[in-house]
C-alpha positions in Angstrom: -26.5 -10.0 -11.5 -23.3 -11.8 -12.5 -20.4 -9.9 -14.0 -20.3 -10.6 -17.7 -16.8 -10.9 -18.1 -16.4 -13.1 -14.9 -19.4 -15.5 -14.4 -19.8 -17.0 -11.2 -21.4 -16.2 -7.8 -22.3 -12.7 -7.4 -19.5 -10.6 -6.0 -20.2 -9.1 -2.5 -18.3 -6.0 -3.1 -19.3 -4.1 -6.1 -17.5 -1.4 -8.2 -19.6 1.1 -6.9 -17.8 0.8 -3.4 -14.8 2.4 -5.0 -16.0 6.1 -4.7 -17.0 5.8 -0.8 -13.6 3.8 -0.2 -11.5 6.7 -1.6 -13.8 9.2 0.1 -13.5 7.7 3.5 -9.7 7.2 3.1 -9.2 10.6 2.3 -11.6 12.0 4.9 -10.0 10.0 7.7 -6.2 10.7 6.9 -6.7 14.3 5.7 -9.0 15.2 8.5 -6.6 13.9 11.1 -3.6 15.4 9.7 -5.5 18.6 8.6 -6.3 19.2 12.3 -2.7 19.5 13.3 -1.8 21.6 10.2 -4.6 24.0 10.6 -4.8 24.1 14.5 -1.4 23.0 15.7 -1.6 24.7 19.0 -5.0 23.2 19.6 -4.2 19.8 18.4 -0.9 19.5 20.4 -2.5 20.3 23.6 -5.2 17.9 23.2 -3.3 15.0 21.7 0.3 15.8 22.1 2.9 16.6 19.6 2.8 14.8 16.2 5.6 12.3 15.3 5.8 9.2 13.1 5.0 7.2 16.4 2.2 9.2 17.6 -1.4 7.2 17.6 -3.0 10.0 15.4 -0.2 9.4 12.8 -1.0 5.7 13.0 -4.5 6.3 12.8 -4.3 8.2 9.7 -1.8 5.7 7.9 -4.7 3.1 8.9 -7.1 5.1 6.8 -7.1 2.9 3.6 -7.5 -0.4 5.9 -10.2 1.4 7.9 -12.3 2.2 4.6 -11.6 -1.2 3.3 -13.0 -3.1 6.1 -16.2 -0.7 6.4 -16.8 -1.5 2.6 -16.3 -5.2 3.0 -18.6 -5.3 6.2 -21.1 -3.1 4.6 -21.6 -5.4 1.6 -20.8 -8.8 3.1 -20.9 -8.6 6.8 -18.7 -10.5 9.3 -18.5 -13.4 7.1 -17.2 -11.2 4.3 -14.5 -9.6 6.5 -13.3 -13.1 7.7 -13.0 -14.0 4.0 -11.3 -10.9 3.0 -8.7 -11.6 5.7 -8.1 -15.0 4.5 -6.3 -13.2 1.6 -3.4 -12.3 4.4 -2.8 -16.1 4.5 -2.3 -16.6 0.7 1.7 -17.5 0.8 2.1 -18.9 -2.7 4.2 -16.6 -4.9 6.6 -16.9 -7.8 10.4 -17.4 -6.8 11.3 -14.3 -8.7 9.1 -12.0 -6.9 10.0 -13.3 -3.5 13.7 -12.6 -4.5 12.8 -9.2 -5.7 11.3 -8.4 -2.3 13.8 -9.9 -0.2 16.9 -9.1 -2.1 16.0 -6.7 -4.9 14.6 -3.9 -2.9 17.3 -3.8 -0.5 19.8 -3.8 -3.3 18.2 -0.7 -4.8 18.8 1.2 -1.5 22.2 0.1 -1.0 23.1 0.6 -4.7 21.5 4.2 -4.6 23.4 5.0 -1.1 26.6 4.1 -2.6 26.1 6.1 -5.9 25.8 9.3 -3.6 28.6 8.0 -1.2 26.6 6.8 1.5 26.8 3.7 3.6 25.8 0.2 3.1 23.4 0.3 5.8 21.8 2.9 7.7 23.8 4.2 10.8 22.8 2.7 14.0 21.1 4.6 16.4 22.9 5.5 20.1 20.6 2.8 21.5 22.1 0.1 19.3 20.7 -2.5 17.1 17.8 -3.4 19.4 16.3 0.1 19.1 16.5 -0.3 15.3 14.7 -3.8 15.3 12.1 -2.3 17.5 11.5 0.4 14.8 11.4 -2.4 11.9 8.5 -4.3 13.8 6.8 -0.7 14.6 7.1 -0.2 10.8 5.4 -3.5 10.2 2.2 -1.8 11.8 2.5 1.4 9.8 2.7 1.6 6.0 2.0 -2.3 5.3 -1.4 -1.8 6.9 -2.2 0.6 3.7 -2.3 -2.3 1.6 -5.4 -3.8 3.0 -7.1 -1.0 1.4 -5.0 0.0 -1.8 -4.3 -3.5 -3.0 -6.9 -5.4 -0.9 -10.1 -3.3 -2.5 -9.0 -0.5 -4.8 -6.8 -2.4 -7.1 -9.2 -5.4 -7.6 -12.1 -3.0 -8.2 -10.1 -0.9 -10.8 -8.9 -4.3 -12.5 -12.4 -5.1 -13.3 -12.8 -2.4 -15.9 -8.8 -1.7 -16.8 -5.7 -3.1 -17.5 -3.4 -3.9 -14.4 -0.9 -1.1 -16.0 -3.4 1.5 -15.8 -4.8 0.4 -12.4 -1.3 0.4 -10.7 -0.6 3.9 -12.3 -4.0 5.3 -11.0 -3.7 3.9 -7.7 0.1 4.9 -7.4 -1.1 8.7 -8.3 -3.8 8.7 -5.8 -1.6 6.9 -3.1 1.0 9.9 -3.9 -1.6 12.7 -3.7 -3.0 11.1 -0.6 0.3 11.5 1.3 0.4 15.2 0.6 -0.8 16.7 3.7 1.9 14.9 5.6 4.6 17.0 4.0 3.4 20.0 5.8 3.8 18.3 9.2 7.2 18.9 11.0 8.2 16.0 13.4 7.6 13.3 10.9 9.6 11.9 8.1 7.8 13.6 5.4 8.4 17.2 6.6 11.8 16.8 5.3 11.3 15.6 1.8 10.4 17.0 -1.4 6.9 15.9 -2.8 7.5 15.3 -6.5 10.1 12.7 -6.2 8.0 11.1 -3.7 5.0 11.3 -5.9 6.9 10.0 -8.9 8.3 7.2 -6.4 4.7 6.2 -5.4 3.4 6.0 -8.9 6.5 3.8 -9.9 5.8 1.6 -6.7 2.1 1.4 -7.6 3.3 -0.2 -10.9 5.8 -2.5 -9.4 3.6 -4.0 -6.8 0.6 -4.7 -9.5 2.3 -8.1 -10.8 3.3 -9.1 -7.3 -0.4 -8.9 -6.4 -1.6 -10.4 -9.3 0.9 -13.2 -9.4 0.3 -14.0 -5.9 -3.7 -14.5 -6.7 -4.7 -11.6 -4.5 -2.4 -12.4 -1.6 -2.2 -9.3 0.8 0.8 -11.0 2.3 3.6 -10.1 -0.3 2.3 -6.6 -1.0 2.5 -5.9 2.6 6.0 -7.3 2.7 7.0 -5.3 -0.4 5.8 -2.1 1.6 7.6 -3.0 4.8 10.9 -3.4 2.6 10.3 0.2 1.4 10.4 1.5 5.1 12.8 -0.9 6.5 15.1 1.2 8.8 18.1 -0.9 8.1 18.3 0.2 4.5 20.1 3.5 4.0 18.9 6.9 2.5 19.3 6.4 -1.2 17.2 9.5 -2.3 17.2 10.5 -5.0 18.8 7.5 -6.6 16.4 5.0 -5.2 13.6 6.6 -7.0 15.3 6.8 -10.4 16.6 3.2 -10.0 12.9 1.9 -9.2 11.6 3.7 -12.3 14.2 1.9 -14.5 13.2 -1.3 -12.9 9.4 -0.5 -13.4 10.0 -0.3 -17.1 11.7 -3.5 -17.3 8.9 -5.2 -15.2 6.4 -3.6 -17.5 8.0 -4.9 -20.7 8.8 -8.5 -19.1 5.3 -8.8 -18.1 3.7 -7.0 -20.9 1.3 -10.0 -21.7 -0.3 -9.7 -18.3 -0.1 -5.9 -17.4 -1.9 -4.9 -20.5 -4.7 -7.3 -20.4 -7.2 -8.3 -17.7 -7.0 -12.0 -18.3 -4.9 -13.0 -15.2 -5.8 -9.9 -13.2 -7.2 -10.1 -9.5 -10.8 -8.9 -9.6 -12.2 -10.2 -6.2 -11.9 -8.2 -3.2 -13.0 -11.2 -1.1 -13.0 -14.8 -2.3 -16.0 -15.7 -4.4 -19.2 -16.3 -2.1 -22.2 -18.3 -3.3 -25.8 -16.6 -2.8 -26.3 -18.7 0.4 -23.1 -17.3 1.8 -24.0 -14.0 0.8 -27.5 -14.1 2.5 -26.0 -15.4 5.8 -23.2 -12.5 5.6 -26.1 -10.1 5.6 
């Protein structure tokens, strides 16, 4: 049956996929991290001490992507997964959002750091710039992979039934709560942070990345680059000023994009590019 608001070929991934997507996302991440929280000695003996570079931590971080691929494969098979991955190759984006990602976000961290009397850039580790670059590329395969799930599956599905602003706020809140167990882990960056400023930051980021996704016509490339900038080790520690600056920026973005943020007219609502009935049958 075709979507009444968006006529055309039937969508391979239905709105009903949202509940199992969230369930699997939480089950994988909370299950892995919860094992370390509830049984630290057993977990450490079996898998080693947890850290931000530990394979278990990576696997927990990849939970939204794992859930996304499972949903796409279940409803559309390998053909659907290939089509879904093509969203990584959509590179067209407005110059304003490109500048925001490449220049605006670093400026937020630099300004926030300067306000609190910190440096312009993060201090170099004892091993020098090479070690920092290595961390930078490691981060590319950590947080940005989450976007395959949050912006790849959850946001388009929600935007079928609510305006982008509400979808962004909801995913931002879920995104923040999803991180909660990590705050009980010593040995990771979350162990030294306060949850509520982080939660407010996640909700804010969920709003900011929404027009980036929709303006990029569903591109996953730009949300992933956006996320990568947020964890770029070269940018200085600007807490809590970076959060408050981003909250102010979010209000400006909402007002500036009010015509598209409060209506579904230009919202991305397809998880994978449209597939005709013949393609759907082949995929299954």
